[in-house]
C-alpha positions as CSV (number, residue, x, y, z in Angstrom):
1,M,10.1,32.2,-0.5
2,K,6.9,30.3,-1.1
3,T,5.0,29.2,1.9
4,R,2.8,26.1,1.9
5,K,-0.9,26.7,2.3
6,T,-2.2,25.5,5.6
7,T,-4.9,22.8,5.5
8,N,-7.6,25.2,6.7
9,H,-7.0,27.5,3.7
10,T,-7.7,24.9,1.0
11,M,-10.6,22.6,-0.1
12,N,-8.4,19.7,0.8
13,R,-9.1,16.0,1.2
14,A,-8.9,16.0,5.0
15,F,-11.6,18.7,5.2
16,M,-13.8,16.9,2.8
17,T,-13.3,13.6,4.6
18,A,-14.3,15.1,7.9
19,Q,-17.6,16.5,6.4
20,L,-18.4,13.2,4.7
21,T,-17.7,11.2,7.8
22,T,-20.2,13.4,9.7
23,I,-22.9,12.6,7.0
24,A,-22.0,8.9,7.0
25,R,-22.5,8.6,10.8
26,D,-26.2,9.2,10.1
27,N,-26.3,6.8,7.1
28,F,-26.5,9.6,4.5
29,K,-30.0,10.7,5.5
30,P,-30.9,13.9,3.7
31,A,-31.1,15.9,6.9
32,A,-27.6,14.8,7.8
33,L,-26.2,16.6,4.7
34,L,-27.3,20.1,5.6
35,Q,-24.7,21.2,8.2
36,P,-21.7,19.6,6.3
37,L,-22.8,21.3,3.1
38,L,-23.1,24.6,4.9
39,N,-19.5,24.0,6.2
40,I,-18.3,23.4,2.6
41,L,-20.2,26.5,1.4
42,A,-18.6,28.7,4.1
43,R,-15.1,27.5,3.2
44,A,-15.7,28.0,-0.5
45,V,-17.0,31.5,0.1
46,M,-14.0,32.3,2.3
47,L,-11.5,31.0,-0.3
48,K,-13.4,32.5,-3.2
49,K,-13.8,29.0,-4.8
50,S,-16.8,29.9,-7.1
51,A,-17.3,26.3,-8.5
52,W,-17.4,24.8,-5.0
53,Q,-19.7,27.5,-3.8
54,S,-22.1,26.9,-6.8
55,Y,-22.3,23.1,-6.3
56,A,-22.8,23.4,-2.5
57,E,-25.6,25.9,-3.0
58,K,-27.3,23.6,-5.6
59,M,-27.1,20.7,-3.2
60,I,-28.5,22.7,-0.3
61,K,-31.4,23.9,-2.4
62,W,-32.1,20.4,-3.5
63,I,-32.0,19.0,0.0
64,N,-34.4,21.7,1.2
65,A,-36.8,21.4,-1.7
66,P,-40.3,19.9,-1.3
67,I,-40.4,16.3,-2.5
68,K,-42.3,17.3,-5.7
69,D,-39.4,19.5,-6.7
70,A,-36.6,17.1,-5.6
71,I,-37.3,14.8,-8.6
72,K,-34.9,17.0,-10.6
73,T,-31.4,16.4,-9.3
74,P,-28.9,19.2,-9.2
75,I,-26.2,17.1,-11.0
76,K,-26.5,14.6,-13.8
77,M,-26.6,11.1,-12.2
78,F,-24.7,9.4,-15.0
79,K,-21.7,10.2,-17.0
80,I,-21.8,9.4,-20.7
81,G,-18.2,8.6,-21.6
82,N,-14.9,10.2,-22.4
83,S,-11.7,9.1,-24.1
84,K,-10.6,7.0,-21.2
85,L,-14.0,5.4,-20.3
86,P,-16.3,5.6,-23.3
87,F,-19.3,4.1,-21.5
88,L,-22.3,5.1,-19.5
89,S,-21.2,5.0,-15.9
90,W,-22.4,5.5,-12.3
91,S,-20.4,6.6,-9.3
92,T,-20.9,7.1,-5.5
93,L,-18.5,8.1,-2.8
94,P,-15.4,5.8,-2.5
95,G,-14.6,4.3,0.9
96,F,-17.9,5.3,2.6
97,N,-19.7,2.9,0.3
98,C,-17.0,0.2,0.2
99,P,-17.5,-2.1,3.2
100,G,-14.9,-4.6,1.7
101,A,-12.2,-2.0,1.3
102,L,-8.9,-2.3,3.2
103,E,-5.5,-1.0,2.1
104,C,-7.0,0.8,-0.9
105,W,-9.0,3.1,1.4
106,L,-7.4,3.5,4.9
107,A,-9.6,6.4,5.9
108,A,-9.0,8.3,2.6
109,K,-5.2,7.8,2.9
110,G,-4.9,4.6,0.8
111,F,-4.1,4.2,-2.9
112,C,-7.8,4.5,-4.0
113,Y,-7.6,6.3,-7.4
114,S,-11.1,7.8,-6.8
115,L,-9.7,10.1,-4.2
116,K,-8.0,12.1,-7.0
117,S,-11.4,13.0,-8.3
118,W,-12.1,15.0,-5.2
119,R,-10.1,17.8,-6.7
120,Y,-13.1,18.6,-8.8
121,P,-16.3,19.7,-7.1
122,G,-18.5,18.3,-9.9
123,S,-17.1,14.8,-9.2
124,L,-17.4,14.9,-5.5
125,F,-20.9,16.3,-5.4
126,R,-22.1,13.8,-8.0
127,Q,-20.7,11.0,-5.8
128,L,-22.5,12.5,-2.8
129,Q,-25.8,13.0,-4.6
130,N,-25.7,9.5,-6.0
131,T,-24.9,7.9,-2.7
132,L,-28.1,9.5,-1.3
133,L,-30.1,8.4,-4.3
134,E,-29.3,4.7,-4.2
135,R,-29.4,4.4,-0.4
136,S,-32.9,5.8,-0.1
137,P,-36.0,3.9,-1.3
138,A,-37.7,7.2,-1.8
139,Y,-35.1,8.3,-4.3
140,R,-34.3,5.1,-6.1
141,G,-37.2,5.6,-8.5
142,L,-35.4,8.6,-9.8
143,I,-32.6,6.4,-11.0
144,H,-35.0,4.2,-13.0
145,Q,-36.7,7.4,-14.4
146,E,-33.3,8.6,-15.6
147,F,-32.5,5.2,-17.2
148,K,-35.8,5.3,-19.1
149,K,-35.0,8.8,-20.4
150,L,-31.4,8.0,-21.4
151,L,-32.1,4.7,-23.1
152,N,-34.8,6.3,-25.2
153,T,-32.4,9.0,-26.6
154,R,-31.1,8.8,-30.1
155,K,-27.7,7.8,-28.9
156,F,-28.9,4.7,-27.0
157,R,-32.3,3.8,-28.5
158,G,-32.3,0.2,-29.7
159,Q,-28.7,-0.4,-28.9
160,N,-26.9,-2.5,-26.3
161,V,-25.4,0.0,-23.9
162,P,-22.1,-0.8,-22.1
163,F,-22.5,0.4,-18.5
164,R,-19.9,0.6,-15.8
165,L,-21.6,0.2,-12.5
166,Y,-19.3,2.0,-10.1
167,V,-16.4,3.9,-11.4
168,D,-16.1,5.2,-7.8
169,G,-17.7,3.6,-4.8
170,D,-19.1,0.0,-4.4
171,F,-22.1,-1.9,-3.3
172,S,-22.7,-0.7,0.3
173,S,-25.3,-3.3,1.5
174,V,-27.2,-6.4,0.4
175,Q,-30.2,-4.2,-0.2
176,N,-28.2,-1.9,-2.4
177,L,-26.7,-4.9,-4.3
178,R,-30.2,-6.4,-4.9
179,F,-31.5,-3.0,-6.0
180,W,-28.9,-2.7,-8.7
181,M,-29.2,-6.4,-9.9
182,D,-33.0,-6.0,-10.1
183,T,-32.4,-2.7,-12.0
184,L,-30.2,-4.5,-14.6
185,K,-33.0,-7.1,-15.1
186,K,-35.4,-4.3,-15.7
187,F,-33.1,-2.8,-18.3
188,P,-31.6,-5.7,-20.2
189,Q,-30.4,-3.2,-22.8
190,L,-27.6,-2.4,-20.4
191,K,-24.5,-4.6,-20.7
192,A,-23.0,-3.9,-17.3
193,Y,-19.8,-4.7,-15.6
194,G,-18.0,-3.5,-12.5
195,Y,-15.2,-4.1,-10.0
196,S,-16.1,-4.9,-6.4
197,K,-14.5,-5.6,-3.0
198,S,-17.9,-6.2,-1.4
199,L,-17.7,-9.9,-2.1
200,H,-19.3,-10.8,1.2
201,L,-22.5,-9.2,-0.1
202,F,-22.5,-11.2,-3.2
203,K,-22.1,-14.4,-1.2
204,Q,-25.0,-13.4,1.2
205,L,-27.4,-12.6,-1.7
206,D,-26.4,-15.7,-3.6
207,E,-27.1,-17.9,-0.6
208,T,-30.7,-16.7,-0.6
209,G,-31.2,-18.4,-4.0
210,Y,-31.2,-15.0,-5.9
211,A,-31.3,-15.3,-9.7
212,W,-28.6,-13.0,-11.0
213,P,-29.0,-10.9,-14.2
214,A,-27.5,-12.2,-17.4
215,N,-26.2,-8.7,-18.3
216,Y,-23.7,-8.2,-15.5
217,A,-20.0,-9.2,-15.3
218,L,-18.3,-9.0,-11.9
219,N,-14.5,-8.3,-11.6
220,L,-13.0,-9.2,-8.2
221,S,-11.1,-6.1,-7.2
222,S,-7.8,-6.5,-5.2
223,G,-7.0,-4.5,-2.1
224,G,-10.0,-5.6,-0.1
225,M,-10.5,-7.6,3.0
226,Y,-12.1,-10.5,1.0
227,Q,-9.4,-11.0,-1.6
228,N,-8.4,-14.3,0.0
229,G,-10.3,-16.9,2.0
230,P,-13.7,-18.7,1.8
231,V,-15.7,-15.7,0.7
232,F,-13.4,-15.1,-2.2
233,D,-13.4,-18.8,-3.2
234,Y,-17.2,-18.8,-3.1
235,V,-17.7,-15.7,-5.2
236,Q,-15.0,-16.7,-7.7
237,K,-17.1,-19.7,-8.7
238,M,-20.3,-17.7,-9.3
239,A,-21.5,-17.5,-12.9
240,I,-21.5,-13.7,-13.0
241,T,-17.9,-13.6,-12.0
242,R,-15.5,-12.8,-14.9
243,G,-12.3,-13.0,-12.8
244,E,-9.8,-11.0,-10.8
245,F,-8.7,-7.4,-11.5
246,I,-5.5,-6.8,-9.6
247,A,-3.6,-3.6,-8.9
248,V,0.2,-4.3,-8.9
249,N,3.3,-2.4,-7.8
250,T,5.8,-1.5,-10.6
251,T,9.0,0.5,-10.9
252,K,8.6,4.2,-11.8
253,D,10.0,3.6,-15.3
254,T,7.4,0.8,-16.0
255,L,4.6,3.0,-14.6
256,K,5.7,5.9,-16.8
257,A,5.8,3.6,-19.9
258,W,2.4,2.1,-19.1
259,K,0.9,5.5,-18.9
260,K,2.3,6.3,-22.4
261,N,1.2,2.9,-23.7
262,K,4.9,2.1,-24.5
263,L,5.6,-1.0,-22.4
264,T,8.6,-3.0,-23.4
265,A,8.6,-6.8,-23.4
266,A,10.7,-6.7,-20.2
267,Q,8.3,-4.3,-18.5
268,R,5.3,-6.5,-19.4
269,R,7.1,-9.4,-17.8
270,E,7.7,-7.3,-14.7
271,I,4.0,-6.7,-14.4
272,K,2.9,-10.2,-15.1
273,Q,5.4,-11.7,-12.6
274,Q,3.5,-10.0,-9.8
275,V,0.9,-12.8,-9.9
276,K,1.2,-16.6,-10.3
277,S,-0.9,-17.3,-13.3
278,R,-0.5,-18.3,-16.9
279,K,-3.8,-16.5,-17.9
280,T,-3.1,-12.7,-17.5
281,F,-3.9,-9.6,-19.4
282,I,-2.5,-6.1,-18.8
283,C,-5.1,-3.4,-18.7
284,P,-4.0,-0.6,-21.1
285,G,-5.7,2.0,-18.9
286,K,-8.4,3.0,-21.5
287,C,-11.6,1.0,-21.8
288,G,-13.7,0.3,-24.8
289,E,-11.3,-1.3,-27.3
290,C,-8.6,-2.9,-25.2
291,T,-8.8,-6.2,-27.3
292,L,-9.2,-7.1,-30.9
293,I,-12.3,-9.2,-30.3
294,K,-14.9,-7.6,-32.6
295,E,-18.1,-8.8,-31.0
296,N,-17.0,-7.6,-27.5
297,P,-13.6,-5.8,-27.4
298,H,-13.9,-4.9,-23.7
299,A,-12.0,-7.4,-21.6
300,C,-13.5,-6.6,-18.2
301,G,-17.0,-7.0,-19.5
302,N,-16.3,-10.2,-21.5
303,L,-17.5,-13.2,-19.6
304,E,-16.9,-15.6,-22.4
305,R,-13.3,-14.9,-23.7
306,F,-11.9,-13.5,-20.5
307,K,-13.4,-15.8,-17.9
308,D,-10.9,-16.4,-15.1
309,V,-8.2,-14.3,-16.8
310,K,-6.3,-12.2,-14.2
311,I,-6.4,-8.6,-15.5
312,L,-3.5,-6.6,-14.1
313,I,-3.1,-2.8,-13.8
314,P,-0.2,-0.8,-12.3
315,I,-1.0,1.2,-9.2
316,H,-1.2,4.7,-10.5
C-alpha cells in the first residue's frame, strides 16, 4: 500500500511559501535571503534533490559575493520564448509582488497559475532573483545592462521585440511601476504588454501627471481587489489600457476542449456568456499568433484593434 509523503519530506508549496514569507517580511533585502536559502538547501540535501541544491547554492554564492562580482546573476533574468509564449518575458514571485491580488492568491492557495511553476527550481529561483533585482535601486542597473546586451544580439538587433512584462508577479509599488515605464521609454524597441491587478498604482502614478510610454499595453486582470469600483473605472479609461483580461469558470468538458483547441460552438457560447459584453475574444492559450491580423497578430498587445475587447480565458 502506498503511503502519501508527508509535507516535511517534499519540496512543497507550503514549505516554499514559508521561506518566501520570511524574506518578504524584510522587503526582500539581500541579507534577508540568506537563512531561508540555507533552509531550502538543507532540505534539498536531505531529500537528494540535486537541482534544488544547485540553484540554492548558486543563489547563496551570489548573495555573499562582493558587489563587483554580483553583476553576473546566477540565473538568466529573461526568458526568450517557447511554443506557448514566443516572446521575451520577465517574471517575479507571484503574490508577494501582487498588492492588488485577492482570490487568485489567497496566501498561495488561490487559482494563480504561477504557483504551478514552483515545481521547477529554475522558475522559482528566477522569480526570487528578479524580485530582488527590481526592488533594489542598486541592482536595477543590471536589468538595463541585460536589455542592452539582448537587444544587440543577432536575434533582436534592429527589430521590434514583443515583451511580456510579468508572466509571473506584478508591479509591487509606484516606484517599481515608474522604473519599468521609464525602462520602456529607454528601450522603445520593446513592444511591451502585461496583465495587472495593481490598478491602484497606475492611478496613483497617472495622477502625478506622468507621461506613459507609447510601447506598453495594459490588460486589466480579473481576480483582484480593484476589478470593480472607482479605481477600475479610472484606469480603464487610460490611453495605455487595452481592456479586460478575465478568467472564467467552465465545465470540465469545455476546459478539456479548450486545452486541445477543439472548442465547439456551444462551448464558445458557454465561455462568452460568463460576461456581459458584445465585444469578446477567447484566448486560445498560446500567444504570438492568436489572430489573423498580419501587422500585429497578438490580441493582448494590440491597442488598436482590440481596444476595450474583453479577452476571456478558462481558469486552468
